[in-house]
C-alpha positions as a Python dict, from the first residue, in 0.01 Angstrom:
ca = {
    (1, 'M'): (0, 0, 0),
    (2, 'T'): (101, 369, -53),
    (3, 'N'): (226, 562, 227),
    (4, 'N'): (62, 867, 56),
    (5, 'F'): (-274, 787, 191),
    (6, 'K'): (-399, 767, 565),
    (7, 'P'): (-746, 725, 725),
    (8, 'G'): (-936, 1039, 674),
    (9, 'D'): (-775, 1166, 368),
    (10, 'L'): (-976, 1270, 78),
    (11, 'A'): (-922, 1130, -266),
    (12, 'L'): (-1078, 1121, -615),
    (13, 'T'): (-1145, 774, -778),
    (14, 'L'): (-996, 717, -1093),
    (15, 'V'): (-1211, 419, -1197),
    (16, 'G'): (-1574, 371, -1204),
    (17, 'N'): (-1893, 210, -1340),
    (18, 'D'): (-2259, 288, -1364),
    (19, 'L'): (-2310, 288, -966),
    (20, 'Y'): (-1986, 423, -870),
    (21, 'P'): (-1858, 705, -1129),
    (22, 'A'): (-1499, 761, -1173),
    (23, 'M'): (-1393, 1107, -1035),
    (24, 'S'): (-1618, 1065, -717),
    (25, 'Q'): (-1477, 1229, -417),
    (26, 'V'): (-1444, 987, -131),
    (27, 'E'): (-1305, 991, 232),
    (28, 'L'): (-1056, 690, 293),
    (29, 'I'): (-1189, 492, 603),
    (30, 'E'): (-938, 208, 653),
    (31, 'A'): (-676, 14, 472),
    (32, 'L'): (-715, -352, 421),
    (33, 'K'): (-454, -593, 334),
    (34, 'T'): (-454, -918, 110),
    (35, 'G'): (-640, -1194, 302),
    (36, 'D'): (-851, -946, 514),
    (37, 'V'): (-1249, -991, 481),
    (38, 'W'): (-1459, -677, 391),
    (39, 'T'): (-1824, -688, 494),
    (40, 'Y'): (-2078, -432, 385),
    (41, 'K'): (-2446, -446, 396),
    (42, 'G'): (-2455, -821, 440),
    (43, 'L'): (-2188, -883, 168),
    (44, 'T'): (-1876, -1056, 295),
    (45, 'L'): (-1577, -1038, 53),
    (46, 'P'): (-1208, -1202, 105),
    (47, 'L'): (-968, -975, -50),
    (48, 'A'): (-710, -1077, -307),
    (49, 'K'): (-535, -738, -285),
    (50, 'D'): (-440, -434, -67),
    (51, 'V'): (-737, -193, -72),
    (52, 'W'): (-859, 123, 80),
    (53, 'V'): (-1230, 135, 219),
    (54, 'C'): (-1376, 438, 102),
    (55, 'R'): (-1700, 653, 181),
    (56, 'A'): (-1894, 868, -39),
    (57, 'R'): (-2219, 1047, 19),
    (58, 'Y'): (-2450, 747, -12),
    (59, 'W'): (-2201, 447, -55),
    (60, 'E'): (-1891, 277, 47),
    (61, 'M'): (-1670, 83, -162),
    (62, 'I'): (-1317, -76, -194),
    (63, 'Y'): (-1051, 69, -427),
    (64, 'Q'): (-674, -9, -479),
    (65, 'S'): (-423, 272, -401),
    (66, 'S'): (-367, 304, -763),
    (67, 'D'): (-725, 386, -856),
    (68, 'L'): (-724, 684, -615),
    (69, 'M'): (-592, 1022, -644),
    (70, 'P'): (-521, 1220, -324),
    (71, 'L'): (-666, 1539, -276),
    (72, 'R'): (-414, 1702, -41),
    (73, 'G'): (-28, 1750, -31),
    (74, 'E'): (222, 1684, -304),
    (75, 'F'): (73, 1435, -549),
    (76, 'T'): (238, 1520, -860),
    (77, 'H'): (377, 1202, -1045),
    (78, 'E'): (752, 1205, -1044),
    (79, 'Q'): (787, 1234, -1408),
    (80, 'H'): (593, 1573, -1390),
    (81, 'K'): (814, 1708, -1117),
    (82, 'A'): (1109, 1806, -1380),
    (83, 'K'): (1232, 2168, -1298),
    (84, 'E'): (1239, 2404, -1593),
    (85, 'A'): (1574, 2507, -1692),
    (86, 'V'): (1678, 2849, -1562),
}
């Protein structure tokens, strides 16, 4: 899991579907590791990957770190950090 995220952070989702659209703002609730079990509204799902439990206004979902873009701090990708020549 990435160290860029911590519970309580806000992020945008980079993937989506009809129910959970991409670019939705979510709050990161907790990090779950491979082998943990996620239970939500009667659904129990054993996890095959590390994920974050995220909450939006009306729903809760799980996302991999790579499917989230943080909305705080320095999150520019390394290749975009090149400094302009003086």
